[in-house]
C-alpha positions as CSV (number, residue, x, y, z in Angstrom):
1,M,132.4,123.0,43.6
2,G,135.4,122.7,41.4
3,I,138.7,124.5,42.1
4,K,139.5,127.1,39.6
5,R,143.0,126.9,38.3
6,K,144.9,130.2,38.2
7,R,145.9,131.1,34.7
8,D,149.6,131.1,34.1
9,A,151.2,134.5,33.7
10,P,152.2,135.2,30.1
11,W,155.9,135.7,30.9
12,S,156.9,135.1,27.4
13,E,154.8,138.0,26.2
14,L,156.5,140.8,28.2
15,E,157.8,143.7,26.2
16,I,161.5,144.2,25.6
17,D,161.6,147.5,27.5
18,T,160.1,145.8,30.6
19,L,162.6,143.0,30.4
20,E,165.5,145.3,30.1
21,C,164.3,147.3,33.0
22,I,164.4,144.1,35.0
23,L,167.8,143.1,33.7
24,R,169.3,146.5,34.9
25,R,168.5,145.5,38.5
26,L,169.9,141.9,38.3
27,S,173.2,140.4,39.5
28,F,175.2,138.1,37.4
29,L,173.7,135.0,38.8
30,D,170.2,136.4,38.4
31,I,170.9,137.2,34.8
32,L,171.8,133.5,34.3
33,R,168.6,132.4,35.9
34,F,166.7,135.0,33.8
35,K,168.0,133.5,30.6
36,R,166.6,130.1,31.5
37,V,162.9,131.2,31.8
38,C,162.2,130.9,28.1
39,S,163.7,131.5,24.7
40,W,162.4,135.0,24.4
41,W,164.0,136.0,27.7
42,F,167.2,134.4,26.7
43,S,167.4,136.3,23.5
44,V,166.6,139.6,25.2
45,A,169.3,139.0,27.9
46,E,171.9,138.0,25.2
47,S,171.2,141.3,23.4
48,Y,171.3,143.3,26.6
49,V,174.6,142.0,27.9
50,S,176.3,142.6,24.5
51,S,175.1,146.2,24.3
52,S,176.6,149.4,25.6
53,C,173.9,149.6,28.2
54,Y,175.4,146.7,30.2
55,R,178.2,147.4,32.5
56,L,180.2,144.3,33.3
57,C,181.1,144.2,36.9
58,F,183.9,142.0,38.2
59,Q,182.6,138.8,39.7
60,T,184.1,136.4,42.2
61,P,185.8,133.7,40.1
62,W,184.2,130.4,40.1
63,L,186.1,127.2,40.6
64,L,185.5,124.4,38.0
65,L,185.8,121.1,39.8
66,P,185.3,117.4,38.8
67,G,181.9,116.1,39.8
68,P,181.4,114.1,43.0
69,E,181.3,110.8,41.0
70,E,184.0,111.6,38.4
71,K,185.8,108.4,37.4
72,E,189.1,108.1,35.5
73,D,189.6,106.2,32.3
74,D,193.0,106.7,31.0
75,D,192.4,104.4,28.1
76,D,189.8,106.6,26.5
77,D,190.9,109.5,24.2
78,E,187.5,111.1,24.8
79,G,185.8,111.0,28.1
80,E,182.5,112.1,29.4
81,G,182.0,113.1,33.0
82,G,180.3,115.4,35.4
83,L,181.8,118.7,36.4
84,C,180.6,121.4,38.7
85,F,181.2,125.1,39.5
86,F,182.1,126.0,43.1
87,N,181.0,129.5,44.2
88,L,183.4,131.0,46.8
89,D,180.7,133.3,48.0
90,E,177.8,130.9,48.4
91,K,180.1,127.9,49.3
92,R,178.1,125.6,47.0
93,S,178.4,123.8,43.8
94,T,176.4,124.0,40.5
95,E,176.5,120.8,38.4
96,M,177.1,120.8,34.7
97,F,178.0,118.3,32.0
98,A,181.1,118.2,29.9
99,C,182.9,116.3,27.2
100,V,186.7,116.8,27.6
101,G,188.9,115.5,24.8
102,R,192.5,114.4,25.5
103,F,193.8,116.3,22.5
104,M,193.0,119.8,23.8
105,K,189.4,119.8,22.5
106,V,186.6,120.8,24.9
107,A,182.9,121.2,24.7
108,V,180.9,122.2,27.7
109,W,177.2,122.7,28.5
110,G,175.9,124.1,31.7
111,P,174.2,127.1,33.3
112,L,177.2,129.3,33.0
113,M,178.7,128.8,29.6
114,A,179.0,127.0,26.3
115,V,182.6,126.6,25.1
116,G,183.7,125.4,21.7
117,S,187.2,124.8,20.4
118,L,189.5,126.2,17.8
119,R,189.0,124.4,14.5
120,E,190.7,121.0,14.2
121,G,193.9,120.7,12.3
122,L,195.7,123.7,13.8
123,E,199.4,122.9,14.0
124,F,202.6,124.2,15.4
125,T,205.1,124.0,12.5
126,D,208.2,123.6,14.7
127,V,207.1,120.7,16.9
128,D,206.3,117.0,16.6
129,A,202.6,116.4,16.9
130,Y,203.4,113.3,19.0
131,T,204.7,115.6,21.7
132,V,201.4,117.4,21.9
133,R,199.4,114.2,22.3
134,E,201.6,112.8,25.0
135,D,200.8,115.6,27.5
136,P,198.8,118.6,26.2
137,R,199.0,120.5,29.5
138,A,202.8,120.3,29.7
139,F,203.0,121.2,26.0
140,V,200.8,124.3,26.5
141,P,201.3,125.2,30.2
142,K,199.4,128.5,29.8
143,A,197.0,130.0,27.3
144,V,194.9,133.2,27.6
145,V,192.0,134.6,25.6
146,M,192.6,137.9,23.8
147,S,189.4,139.9,23.6
148,D,189.2,143.3,22.0
149,S,187.8,145.9,24.4
150,K,186.0,147.6,21.5
151,K,184.3,144.3,20.7
152,N,186.1,143.9,17.4
153,K,185.7,140.1,17.0
154,D,188.3,140.0,14.2
155,K,191.0,140.7,16.8
156,D,189.8,138.1,19.3
157,G,192.0,135.0,19.7
158,V,194.4,133.1,21.9
159,A,198.0,133.7,23.1
160,L,199.9,130.9,24.7
161,I,203.2,129.4,25.8
162,Y,204.1,126.2,24.1
163,G,206.8,123.5,23.6
164,S,209.8,122.3,25.5
165,R,211.5,125.7,25.0
166,K,208.4,127.5,26.3
167,K,208.0,129.9,23.4
168,L,205.2,132.3,22.6
169,A,202.5,132.0,19.9
170,F,199.1,133.4,19.1
171,C,196.1,132.6,16.9
172,R,193.3,134.9,15.9
173,Y,190.0,133.2,15.4
174,R,189.7,134.8,11.9
175,D,193.1,133.4,10.8
176,G,192.7,129.9,12.1
177,R,196.4,129.2,12.5
178,F,199.1,129.7,15.1
179,M,202.0,132.1,14.5
180,G,205.1,132.4,16.7
181,L,206.2,135.6,18.5
182,D,209.8,136.5,18.3
183,G,210.4,136.7,22.0
184,A,213.9,137.5,23.3
185,H,213.8,135.9,26.7
186,Q,212.4,132.3,26.4
187,P,211.6,130.2,28.3
188,Y,208.5,131.9,29.5
189,H,206.6,131.1,32.6
190,D,203.4,133.1,32.4
191,I,201.3,135.4,30.1
192,I,198.4,137.7,30.8
193,C,196.2,139.8,28.5
194,Y,194.6,143.2,29.2
195,D,193.9,146.4,27.3
196,N,194.9,144.8,23.9
197,V,198.4,143.9,25.1
198,V,199.9,140.6,26.1
199,C,202.6,140.6,28.8
200,A,205.0,137.7,29.0
201,L,207.1,136.8,32.1
202,S,210.4,134.9,31.5
203,D,212.3,132.6,33.9
204,I,214.8,135.5,34.7
205,G,212.0,137.9,35.8
206,S,212.0,139.9,32.6
207,V,208.7,141.2,31.1
208,E,207.8,141.7,27.4
209,V,204.7,143.6,26.3
210,W,203.1,143.0,22.9
211,D,200.5,145.2,21.3
212,F,197.7,143.2,19.7
213,S,195.6,146.2,18.5
214,R,197.4,146.2,15.1
215,S,197.3,143.8,12.2
216,F,200.3,142.0,13.5
217,P,201.5,141.9,17.2
218,T,204.3,144.4,17.9
219,K,206.6,144.4,20.9
220,V,206.3,147.7,22.6
221,M,208.2,147.2,25.8
222,D,211.0,144.9,27.0
223,I,211.9,145.3,30.7
224,T,214.7,143.3,32.3
225,P,214.9,144.0,36.0
226,S,217.3,142.1,38.1
227,F,215.9,138.9,39.6
228,P,214.8,139.4,43.3
229,L,217.7,138.4,45.6
230,K,215.4,137.1,48.3
231,T,213.7,134.6,46.0
232,A,217.1,133.6,44.4
233,N,218.6,132.9,47.8
234,F,215.6,130.9,49.0
235,G,215.6,128.8,45.9
236,R,219.3,128.0,46.2
237,S,219.1,127.2,49.9
238,F,216.1,124.8,49.6
239,R,216.2,123.5,46.1
240,D,216.0,119.9,47.4
241,L,212.7,120.7,49.2
242,Y,210.9,123.2,47.0
243,S,210.1,123.9,43.4
244,S,209.3,127.5,42.4
245,H,206.6,128.6,39.9
246,F,206.3,132.1,38.5
247,Y,203.1,134.1,37.8
248,L,202.5,137.6,36.3
249,V,199.5,139.6,37.6
250,E,198.1,142.9,36.6
251,S,196.8,144.7,39.7
252,C,195.4,148.3,39.7
253,G,197.5,149.1,36.6
254,E,200.7,147.7,38.1
255,L,202.5,144.4,37.3
256,L,203.1,141.9,40.1
257,F,205.6,139.1,40.0
258,V,204.3,136.3,42.2
259,V,206.6,133.4,43.2
260,R,204.9,130.2,44.4
261,F,207.0,127.7,46.4
262,I,205.7,124.2,46.3
263,G,207.1,121.6,48.8
264,E,208.0,118.6,46.6
265,F,207.1,116.1,49.4
266,V,205.0,117.5,52.4
267,D,204.2,115.3,55.4
268,G,201.0,115.3,57.4
269,D,202.2,118.1,59.7
270,G,202.7,120.4,56.7
271,K,206.5,120.2,56.7
272,P,208.6,119.6,53.5
273,V,210.7,116.5,53.6
274,R,213.4,115.1,51.3
275,E,212.5,112.2,49.0
276,A,215.1,110.0,50.7
277,D,213.2,110.3,54.0
278,L,210.1,108.8,52.5
279,L,211.3,105.3,53.1
280,D,212.7,104.1,56.5
281,D,214.5,100.8,57.1
282,E,211.3,99.4,58.7
283,D,209.0,100.5,55.9
284,I,208.0,98.3,53.0
285,Q,206.3,101.0,51.0
286,P,207.4,104.7,50.9
287,K,205.3,107.2,52.7
288,I,202.8,109.1,50.6
289,C,203.7,112.8,50.9
290,P,202.0,114.8,48.1
291,Y,203.4,118.1,46.9
292,K,201.9,121.1,48.4
293,T,202.1,124.9,48.2
294,L,203.6,126.4,51.3
295,L,204.8,129.9,50.6
296,F,204.6,132.9,48.3
297,H,206.8,135.9,47.5
298,V,205.2,138.9,45.8
299,Y,206.9,141.8,44.0
300,R,205.8,145.0,42.3
301,L,207.5,146.2,39.1
302,D,209.0,149.7,39.5
303,R,209.1,150.6,35.8
304,H,211.3,153.7,36.4
305,Q,213.9,152.0,38.4
306,K,213.4,148.8,36.5
307,K,213.4,146.5,39.5
308,W,211.1,144.3,41.4
309,E,210.1,145.7,44.8
310,E,208.9,143.3,47.5
311,M,205.3,143.7,48.7
312,E,204.5,142.9,52.3
313,S,200.8,143.3,51.7
314,L,198.3,143.3,48.8
315,G,196.0,145.8,50.6
316,D,192.4,145.2,49.6
317,Q,193.3,143.1,46.6
318,V,192.7,139.4,46.1
319,V,194.9,137.5,43.6
320,F,193.8,134.3,41.8
321,L,196.4,132.0,40.3
322,G,196.3,128.6,38.6
323,G,196.5,127.0,35.2
324,N,194.8,129.8,33.4
325,H,194.8,133.7,33.4
326,S,196.2,135.2,36.6
327,M,194.1,138.1,38.0
328,S,193.8,140.5,40.8
329,L,190.4,141.9,42.1
330,R,189.2,144.2,44.8
331,V,188.0,142.2,47.8
332,G,184.8,144.3,47.7
333,D,184.1,142.7,44.3
334,C,184.8,139.2,45.6
335,P,182.2,138.3,48.3
336,G,183.4,135.3,50.3
337,C,187.1,136.0,49.8
338,F,189.7,137.5,52.3
339,K,191.7,140.5,51.4
340,D,195.5,140.5,51.2
341,S,195.3,136.8,50.0
342,I,196.3,134.7,47.1
343,Y,193.8,132.0,46.0
344,F,195.5,129.3,44.0
345,T,194.7,126.0,42.2
346,D,197.1,123.2,41.1
347,S,199.2,123.9,38.0
348,Y,202.1,121.6,38.6
349,W,201.7,119.9,35.2
350,E,205.0,117.9,35.4
351,R,203.7,116.0,38.5
352,V,199.9,116.3,38.5
353,D,199.5,112.8,36.9
354,E,202.6,111.0,38.4
355,D,200.8,109.2,41.2
356,Y,197.3,107.6,41.4
357,S,196.8,108.8,44.9
358,Y,197.2,112.6,44.4
359,G,197.4,115.3,41.7
360,G,195.2,118.3,41.0
361,H,194.7,118.6,44.8
362,D,197.0,121.6,45.5
363,M,194.6,124.5,46.1
364,G,193.9,126.9,48.9
365,Y,194.5,130.5,49.8
366,Y,197.6,132.2,51.3
367,N,197.4,135.3,53.4
368,L,200.4,137.5,53.2
369,R,200.1,138.9,56.7
370,E,199.6,135.5,58.4
371,R,201.9,133.7,56.0
372,I,199.9,130.5,56.1
373,V,198.0,128.4,53.6
374,K,194.3,127.6,54.4
375,P,191.7,125.6,52.5
376,F,188.7,127.3,50.8
377,H,187.0,124.1,49.6
378,D,186.2,121.3,52.0
379,T,187.3,118.2,50.3
380,Q,189.2,115.1,51.4
381,C,190.0,114.1,47.8
382,C,193.7,114.1,47.0
383,K,193.2,113.1,43.3
384,M,191.2,115.6,41.3
385,K,190.9,115.0,37.5
386,P,190.4,117.1,35.6
387,T,192.5,119.7,37.5
388,P,190.4,122.5,39.0
389,F,190.8,126.0,37.6
390,W,189.3,129.5,37.9
391,I,186.6,130.9,35.6
392,I,185.5,134.6,35.7
393,P,181.7,134.6,35.2
394,N,180.5,136.7,32.3
395,P,177.0,136.3,30.9
396,G,177.9,138.2,27.8
397,R,180.5,135.7,26.5
């Protein structure tokens, strides 16, 4: 007697109302899996997440990492290699494939996203193109996506810090060209975008706010609080051991000034050492002591008093820092993360490629109460290329 084969369920024939009912009960990851069932389910999910019915919930940022067999080839202008997403909650990686161009052009295919690039030929009128090609990351140390909350695509674009003078510029997708912003406090260290405004942090701790809801960006606020004395004193006292990096973070409607102290040379015991101490009289080769983040200072902006107030705790917030948009989320929205902590990736562009044995490696999390750095990703690799960075999952983009 033959075995009767069970007829496959006609999943591709389900009505749109039924599928949307299912989508309303799915998490972000399940929506991604939902999209991969068939082309019909994909189109329904795309329509659903772009509609007013879908409420985007904050998701734990994913870490984009080089794949386990990533190999360097500095001679190639365009390279192909494996990348993967690391989920802090599930403590696992999801593989993807990417082509990353040396000249700031990226195309990515994978389960989470498809990313294109601004059209070729965009230029900065006040810089030499050769400078851009030498080191794109140092030339553009920070760029953030401007997305209109009312889903007006004409106002979507990119704002960035660029050039040796660290000036501000922006480009709307519809315009296809970069335009400078007349900032008053260059050089700038960080920019963030939220609620149609771009906030820029300068090297003296000042903050400029630009409104992008109009036809042309308008500066609506210029705050120049005094630089935090604690950070200034620490920087002067240990300038031969540490470098400092500044970040601006929006947290619960407030602006935070985060100072990251990176030990220029850190030994195996986690202690910063001077460069002169790397080579003893008996050594033939200098000791390898990679740079490493060791400490953070955090301040909250008092807009009325116009000063930075030190914060001893982030409460139930978790801050994410790195080479892209800085962000703060509730720990309840970030399964797998610890509250009152700063999660960071490497963004030391001046040194990330200086040595073949390390670079891109400087990542972990720092708890403000314990005042100690701990790893969140179990890896023995000291050279990570491309440099890891955070991505906020959003099935609607």
